[in-house]
C-alpha angles and dihedrals in degrees: 000000000000104000129187117200113196128191140159132219111337136158101173142004102014093047092048091049093051091046090052092047091049091051094047095047094044088050090056092055102263123137105241129190123183118207115194143125115302094248091053090053090052094047098049100032094213092183090068091065095050103270131119117236131212123176119241116171103228105167131207093245138033118281109161099209095045091044092052090052090048093050091049091050092047090051090060097039097052097041092101098042123112090211136007120210115190122194116211132019096268094050090046094051092048091050090050090050090050090055095246115170154222081023130192121182127195115204108211105174143044115250111282123244103257136164135199122015092339089065088068096046101064096053088048090053091048089053092050089052094046094050101036106038118090090216133011124200124190126199091221138031095249091057092049090052091047094053091044090053089052091058106269108162102205117029135168142162112266115238105231122181132186112232112241113273120232112254116263113280099195130053116262093241092053094052092048090049091052088053092049093246116143124215092255097056126076119236118219113195129206122184110190144124109263093245136120094258091067096063095227092152088060088051090055090049088055096049100086092055093039092056096040093095128076098269095074097201127200119222119213120193117198115196145067133239149127096295096059098104093047092048091048091053093049094047091051094045094050097037088231118179091240128127122202104209099181122214110347132192093190100071090138091058091047093051091050090051096049129090096207139358125233130193116178097180125160088215136000140173116221088312111227091208092059086053088054091048091052091050088052089054095242125154106247128213113187144146123274097242138121116329093355089065088048099051116022108042092113100045106037140048104252124194134180116277116255094021110120094179093055090045093051091047091051093050091049091049092056091049101039111026107096113249095357097111092050092049092048091049090054091049090048093054091047093048090049089063090064100045117118117265131218089256088058089055093050092046091054093049094048092049091048093049092047091055093047095048091049 
């Protein structure tokens, strides 16, 4: 098949998912083209996984003239495709406006918190996607229900899989020493973009209560983002035992060095990094939101979003309750055996495209 994958501005999860899908589909003999903003193409290097790339400037927010140009360009680029698969509501609405079809759209994120006229735009785009797309996938159950309520005819949960991580390259003790973590102090790891969605300010609110016991944990946050400077200032002012590690390419080593994994997000899809933490056998503390609530209720300690007291209590339980960390590690490894694989993702996409093209 000739498959066009379309996405807008992305610096993380959506771009990685599309790159993985492009690699899997190209590996199965399909002709794949990725259409996205120039900077997204440069960041994710889709050509290296067997796809063609063409720039289309799909922005993060509405700009009528730019969006009209993007829709016109999309119309020409997808005219020869057997199926078009847009990722994200803005990309899906532009593809619908361009007359792309058959059209599948995957919704990856909860509606953003907007105010003023922009608060009216996103729901309108969602309605366009729901009514015009031939199939709508959501990365979590709440997104599937939302699009179904807006009138989507064919909906399903997207199968999302974390690619296997490379085995750790450095010994656990060496990584911990590099982070300044002694053998007698637990290391709690967070891997997240430093953005409002990830709830990192709630994590800092929870730190005083989390470290009040005798275990004296250190928290390490791997990731970059727009909130870095504000987080750095607060950590220094409060003397919090928190390390900002920046962008890391050694997540496998960090997971092997950690004693538990924490994700305090306000909303998440299935969270590839939680999948990676489970595969590493780590106890997981996370918020009961989105895809996390769908998938990890039985193998993680889940707490309400935005509740620092509950988050701190859960972290202390993992560190202080006798035998709990070991039981959670066992449950994590068992749950990891049943996580979706990349082949599962490719199978779902091929079956979907086959139905749409028939």
